VMD Tcl script that builds the backbone (N, CA, C; Angstrom):
set m [mol new atoms 240]
animate dup $m
set s [atomselect $m all]
$s set {name element resname resid chain x y z} {
  {N N MET 1 A 91.175 110.735 102.222}
  {CA C MET 1 A 91.866 109.840 101.404}
  {C C MET 1 A 91.891 107.903 101.544}
  {N N ASP 2 A 91.601 108.436 102.509}
  {CA C ASP 2 A 91.249 106.455 102.943}
  {C C ASP 2 A 90.165 105.782 102.047}
  {N N ASP 3 A 89.183 106.692 102.411}
  {CA C ASP 3 A 87.985 106.245 101.694}
  {C C ASP 3 A 88.093 106.141 99.723}
  {N N LEU 4 A 88.774 106.911 99.554}
  {CA C LEU 4 A 89.372 107.036 97.961}
  {C C LEU 4 A 89.949 106.042 97.789}
  {N N ILE 5 A 91.350 105.524 98.648}
  {CA C ILE 5 A 91.870 104.627 98.648}
  {C C ILE 5 A 91.026 103.283 98.825}
  {N N GLY 6 A 90.507 102.884 99.704}
  {CA C GLY 6 A 89.325 101.953 100.117}
  {C C GLY 6 A 88.772 101.246 99.047}
  {N N GLN 7 A 88.580 102.132 98.272}
  {CA C GLN 7 A 86.898 101.567 97.079}
  {C C GLN 7 A 87.058 102.111 96.184}
  {N N ILE 8 A 85.637 101.544 95.214}
  {CA C ILE 8 A 86.665 102.334 93.902}
  {C C ILE 8 A 85.349 103.459 93.854}
  {N N HIS 9 A 85.362 104.555 93.165}
  {CA C HIS 9 A 85.084 105.649 93.123}
  {C C HIS 9 A 84.004 106.289 91.853}
  {N N GLY 10 A 83.176 106.780 91.548}
  {CA C GLY 10 A 82.812 106.858 90.120}
  {C C GLY 10 A 82.098 108.542 89.826}
  {N N VAL 11 A 82.092 109.416 88.913}
  {CA C VAL 11 A 81.897 110.819 89.167}
  {C C VAL 11 A 80.755 110.602 87.961}
  {N N MET 12 A 79.648 111.082 87.879}
  {CA C MET 12 A 78.528 110.803 87.113}
  {C C MET 12 A 78.328 112.051 86.863}
  {N N PRO 13 A 77.993 112.216 85.237}
  {CA C PRO 13 A 78.095 113.217 84.572}
  {C C PRO 13 A 77.742 114.939 85.296}
  {N N ASN 14 A 76.594 114.402 86.070}
  {CA C ASN 14 A 75.684 115.271 86.718}
  {C C ASN 14 A 76.960 116.348 88.474}
  {N N GLY 15 A 78.049 115.072 88.227}
  {CA C GLY 15 A 78.787 115.539 89.675}
  {C C GLY 15 A 78.649 114.492 90.622}
  {N N THR 16 A 77.951 113.351 90.535}
  {CA C THR 16 A 76.896 112.690 92.043}
  {C C THR 16 A 78.454 111.867 91.503}
  {N N ILE 17 A 78.647 111.581 92.767}
  {CA C ILE 17 A 79.697 110.676 92.820}
  {C C ILE 17 A 79.166 108.963 93.532}
  {N N VAL 18 A 79.239 107.692 92.824}
  {CA C VAL 18 A 78.993 106.864 93.489}
  {C C VAL 18 A 80.042 105.860 93.999}
  {N N ARG 19 A 79.721 105.107 94.539}
  {CA C ARG 19 A 80.874 103.926 95.174}
  {C C ARG 19 A 80.703 102.684 95.267}
  {N N GLY 20 A 81.634 101.711 95.304}
  {CA C GLY 20 A 81.569 100.244 95.563}
  {C C GLY 20 A 80.797 99.819 94.125}
  {N N VAL 21 A 79.942 98.587 94.490}
  {CA C VAL 21 A 79.744 97.943 93.788}
  {C C VAL 21 A 78.778 98.477 92.129}
  {N N GLU 22 A 77.845 100.089 93.388}
  {CA C GLU 22 A 77.712 100.354 92.183}
  {C C GLU 22 A 77.747 101.337 90.737}
  {N N VAL 23 A 79.177 101.504 91.326}
  {CA C VAL 23 A 80.289 102.425 89.863}
  {C C VAL 23 A 79.768 100.949 89.146}
  {N N PHE 24 A 80.261 99.551 89.128}
  {CA C PHE 24 A 80.872 98.772 88.140}
  {C C PHE 24 A 78.685 98.076 87.603}
  {N N ARG 25 A 78.026 98.692 88.159}
  {CA C ARG 25 A 76.746 98.238 87.716}
  {C C ARG 25 A 76.277 99.482 87.108}
  {N N ILE 26 A 76.904 100.947 86.832}
  {CA C ILE 26 A 76.607 101.773 86.703}
  {C C ILE 26 A 77.283 101.668 85.093}
  {N N ALA 27 A 78.266 101.451 84.842}
  {CA C ALA 27 A 79.366 100.701 84.026}
  {C C ALA 27 A 78.835 99.881 82.983}
  {N N TYR 28 A 78.508 99.127 84.381}
  {CA C TYR 28 A 78.182 97.773 82.687}
  {C C TYR 28 A 76.587 97.803 82.357}
  {N N GLU 29 A 75.913 98.600 82.476}
  {CA C GLU 29 A 74.978 99.117 81.681}
  {C C GLU 29 A 75.141 100.051 80.911}
  {N N THR 30 A 75.776 100.802 81.294}
  {CA C THR 30 A 75.940 102.223 80.138}
  {C C THR 30 A 76.533 101.625 78.752}
  {N N VAL 31 A 78.035 100.477 78.759}
  {CA C VAL 31 A 78.261 99.871 78.137}
  {C C VAL 31 A 77.242 98.553 77.523}
  {N N GLY 32 A 75.993 98.155 77.371}
  {CA C GLY 32 A 74.982 97.484 77.495}
  {C C GLY 32 A 75.098 95.962 78.196}
  {N N LEU 33 A 75.579 96.017 79.263}
  {CA C LEU 33 A 75.939 94.487 80.107}
  {C C LEU 33 A 75.278 94.420 81.104}
  {N N GLY 34 A 74.468 95.305 81.499}
  {CA C GLY 34 A 73.858 95.706 82.594}
  {C C GLY 34 A 72.939 94.469 82.700}
  {N N TRP 35 A 72.749 93.213 82.528}
  {CA C TRP 35 A 71.964 92.472 82.268}
  {C C TRP 35 A 72.940 91.629 83.673}
  {N N LEU 36 A 74.364 91.640 83.019}
  {CA C LEU 36 A 75.341 90.845 83.888}
  {C C LEU 36 A 75.486 91.300 85.821}
  {N N LEU 37 A 75.712 91.846 86.084}
  {CA C LEU 37 A 74.871 92.535 87.264}
  {C C LEU 37 A 73.502 92.845 88.232}
  {N N ALA 38 A 72.532 92.674 86.686}
  {CA C ALA 38 A 70.972 93.276 87.306}
  {C C ALA 38 A 71.014 92.292 88.972}
  {N N PRO 39 A 71.253 91.131 88.744}
  {CA C PRO 39 A 70.772 90.292 89.930}
  {C C PRO 39 A 71.661 90.929 90.996}
  {N N THR 40 A 72.516 91.491 90.867}
  {CA C THR 40 A 73.050 92.410 92.143}
  {C C THR 40 A 72.495 93.452 92.564}
  {N N LYS 41 A 70.856 93.913 92.299}
  {CA C LYS 41 A 70.372 94.730 92.354}
  {C C LYS 41 A 69.225 94.118 93.147}
  {N N TRP 42 A 68.984 92.755 93.295}
  {CA C TRP 42 A 68.160 92.264 94.048}
  {C C TRP 42 A 68.608 92.480 95.717}
  {N N PRO 43 A 67.319 92.983 96.671}
  {CA C PRO 43 A 67.619 93.252 97.693}
  {C C PRO 43 A 68.515 92.286 98.793}
  {N N ILE 44 A 69.092 90.713 98.701}
  {CA C ILE 44 A 69.526 89.714 99.585}
  {C C ILE 44 A 71.228 89.650 98.344}
  {N N LEU 45 A 71.048 89.719 97.463}
  {CA C LEU 45 A 72.139 89.720 96.421}
  {C C LEU 45 A 72.614 91.183 96.250}
  {N N ARG 46 A 71.628 92.291 96.483}
  {CA C ARG 46 A 72.967 93.761 97.058}
  {C C ARG 46 A 73.244 93.811 97.599}
  {N N GLN 47 A 72.813 92.976 99.345}
  {CA C GLN 47 A 73.670 93.388 100.614}
  {C C GLN 47 A 75.146 92.706 100.309}
  {N N LEU 48 A 74.807 91.147 99.726}
  {CA C LEU 48 A 76.036 89.957 99.989}
  {C C LEU 48 A 77.433 90.733 98.710}
  {N N SER 49 A 76.786 91.645 97.748}
  {CA C SER 49 A 77.157 91.611 97.087}
  {C C SER 49 A 78.858 92.879 97.160}
  {N N ASP 50 A 77.969 94.011 97.971}
  {CA C ASP 50 A 78.150 95.390 98.527}
  {C C ASP 50 A 79.304 94.640 99.536}
  {N N ALA 51 A 78.850 93.561 100.361}
  {CA C ALA 51 A 80.409 93.499 101.283}
  {C C ALA 51 A 81.054 92.279 100.562}
  {N N CYS 52 A 80.611 91.602 99.959}
  {CA C CYS 52 A 81.819 90.855 99.124}
  {C C CYS 52 A 83.067 91.803 98.782}
  {N N TYR 53 A 82.396 93.071 97.739}
  {CA C TYR 53 A 83.180 93.793 97.405}
  {C C TYR 53 A 84.080 94.816 98.517}
  {N N ALA 54 A 83.646 94.876 99.168}
  {CA C ALA 54 A 83.916 95.921 100.695}
  {C C ALA 54 A 84.891 95.058 101.304}
  {N N TRP 55 A 84.868 93.631 101.499}
  {CA C TRP 55 A 86.128 92.673 101.924}
  {C C TRP 55 A 87.267 92.644 100.691}
  {N N PHE 56 A 87.213 92.502 99.417}
  {CA C PHE 56 A 87.806 92.301 98.421}
  {C C PHE 56 A 88.739 93.703 98.247}
  {N N ALA 57 A 87.665 95.392 98.564}
  {CA C ALA 57 A 88.719 96.194 98.321}
  {C C ALA 57 A 89.221 96.517 98.999}
  {N N ARG 58 A 89.795 95.767 100.470}
  {CA C ARG 58 A 90.018 96.268 102.353}
  {C C ARG 58 A 91.513 94.827 101.707}
  {N N ASN 59 A 91.066 94.437 100.704}
  {CA C ASN 59 A 92.388 93.444 100.755}
  {C C ASN 59 A 92.806 93.115 99.357}
  {N N ARG 60 A 92.781 93.775 98.157}
  {CA C ARG 60 A 93.089 93.515 96.784}
  {C C ARG 60 A 94.532 93.422 97.176}
  {N N LEU 61 A 95.001 94.336 97.600}
  {CA C LEU 61 A 96.731 94.462 97.582}
  {C C LEU 61 A 97.328 92.994 97.904}
  {N N LEU 62 A 96.975 92.710 98.931}
  {CA C LEU 62 A 96.621 91.022 99.937}
  {C C LEU 62 A 96.543 90.063 98.486}
  {N N LEU 63 A 95.459 90.061 98.062}
  {CA C LEU 63 A 95.243 89.244 97.018}
  {C C LEU 63 A 95.704 89.244 96.171}
  {N N THR 64 A 96.075 90.261 95.527}
  {CA C THR 64 A 96.745 89.991 94.481}
  {C C THR 64 A 98.452 90.026 94.022}
  {N N GLY 65 A 98.908 89.571 95.382}
  {CA C GLY 65 A 100.321 89.823 95.965}
  {C C GLY 65 A 101.220 91.120 95.501}
  {N N ARG 66 A 100.544 92.480 95.628}
  {CA C ARG 66 A 100.927 93.338 95.367}
  {C C ARG 66 A 101.102 94.106 97.048}
  {N N ALA 67 A 100.883 93.677 98.288}
  {CA C ALA 67 A 100.758 94.151 99.618}
  {C C ALA 67 A 102.622 94.530 99.906}
  {N N SER 68 A 103.154 93.727 99.379}
  {CA C SER 68 A 104.823 94.345 99.616}
  {C C SER 68 A 105.428 95.532 98.864}
  {N N LYS 69 A 104.687 96.063 97.700}
  {CA C LYS 69 A 104.770 96.993 97.079}
  {C C LYS 69 A 103.918 98.435 97.977}
  {N N CYS 70 A 103.387 98.137 98.978}
  {CA C CYS 70 A 102.823 99.560 99.657}
  {C C CYS 70 A 102.763 99.182 101.071}
  {N N SER 71 A 102.821 100.587 101.660}
  {CA C SER 71 A 103.008 100.827 102.730}
  {C C SER 71 A 102.745 102.270 103.480}
  {N N SER 72 A 102.116 102.332 104.368}
  {CA C SER 72 A 101.833 103.580 104.866}
  {C C SER 72 A 100.919 104.110 103.601}
  {N N ALA 73 A 99.735 103.602 103.226}
  {CA C ALA 73 A 99.035 103.841 102.325}
  {C C ALA 73 A 99.964 104.757 100.998}
  {N N ARG 74 A 100.793 104.297 100.966}
  {CA C ARG 74 A 101.865 104.810 99.521}
  {C C ARG 74 A 102.064 103.523 98.830}
  {N N CYS 75 A 102.106 103.576 97.222}
  {CA C CYS 75 A 102.521 102.309 96.944}
  {C C CYS 75 A 103.619 102.920 95.623}
  {N N ARG 76 A 104.891 101.921 95.401}
  {CA C ARG 76 A 105.777 102.258 95.285}
  {C C ARG 76 A 105.452 102.029 93.312}
  {N N VAL 77 A 105.737 103.309 92.629}
  {CA C VAL 77 A 105.870 102.034 91.152}
  {C C VAL 77 A 106.168 101.425 90.617}
  {N N GLY 78 A 106.441 100.578 90.168}
  {CA C GLY 78 A 106.806 99.472 89.526}
  {C C GLY 78 A 106.216 98.590 88.574}
  {N N ARG 79 A 106.861 97.433 88.133}
  {CA C ARG 79 A 106.385 96.319 87.616}
  {C C ARG 79 A 104.999 95.503 88.279}
  {N N TYR 80 A 104.166 95.031 87.823}
  {CA C TYR 80 A 103.616 94.075 89.165}
  {C C TYR 80 A 103.643 92.224 88.217}
}
mol reanalyze $m
mol bondsrecalc $m
mol representation Tube
mol addrep $m
């Protein structure tokens, strides 16, 4: 459950699970905007973008002002 909450996941039509920035790369490619994230496939930028997303995913509630709404991996439903 922590892994599911910790980062975005996507399920491909064949059942393969993809995680992190790769989900965005595939989604953008699917809607014809793959060129926007194409540089994140380059070796150094791939590592950097994956690391930045991992940091953001871990801190997203705090960064978006929603940290007080969640405790013990459970969030209250409400307006944000």
